[in-house]
N, C-alpha and C positions, 0 to 999 in steps of 0.2 A: 637520193630521190626525195623530194620534199612532199610530205603527205598534206592533203587539204585539211584545214582546221575544222571546217563545218560540213562534215560528211552527211549529217543528218539534219541539216537546216531545212525545216519544212514550213510551209505556209500554214496559217490557221486552218484553212479548209482542208489541206492535206493531213494535218494532225487530227482533225475531227473524223476524217475517213478511216484513219488508222485505229482510232479509239473505238469507232462503231464496228469495225471488223474484229477487233480483239474482244469486245463485248459480245458479239455474235457467237464467236468461238467458245467463249466462257459459258454463255448460256446454253449453248448445244451440248457441252460436255457435262454440265450440271444435270441437265434434262436426261441425257443418256444414263448417267450414274443413277438417278432416282428411278428411271424406268427399269433398269436392270435389278436394282435392289428389291423393288416391289414385286417383280415377277418371280421372285424365289419363294413366295408363299410365306411371308412372315406372320400371317395371321394363324392363330392356333385353331385346329379343328374343334367343332363343337361337341362331337362325340368320339369316343374311342372305338376303333374297330374291334369287333369280336372275331375271334378265329372261326373260319367257316367250316373247319374239319372237326367233327366231334370225335372224342376217343372211343375206341372200340370197346365193346364190353369185355370185361376181364373174365377169366376163367372161373372165378368165384361166383360171378353173377349167373353163368351158364349152368353151374351145378346146382344153384338154388332153384331154377325153373324146372 
């Protein structure tokens, strides 16, 4: 069986369409990557959260009162 030698012989307009499709896929993949990496909260918080639970008074403090 003889294989055709020019399987991907495309005209200039067909080549442009293929290039545009590939560029669109590349741009969408890059945009998705940046959107996902920015949504992970790469910025540092401005303040450090303090614990909301205060320690209970120790038995020494109760004896002093």
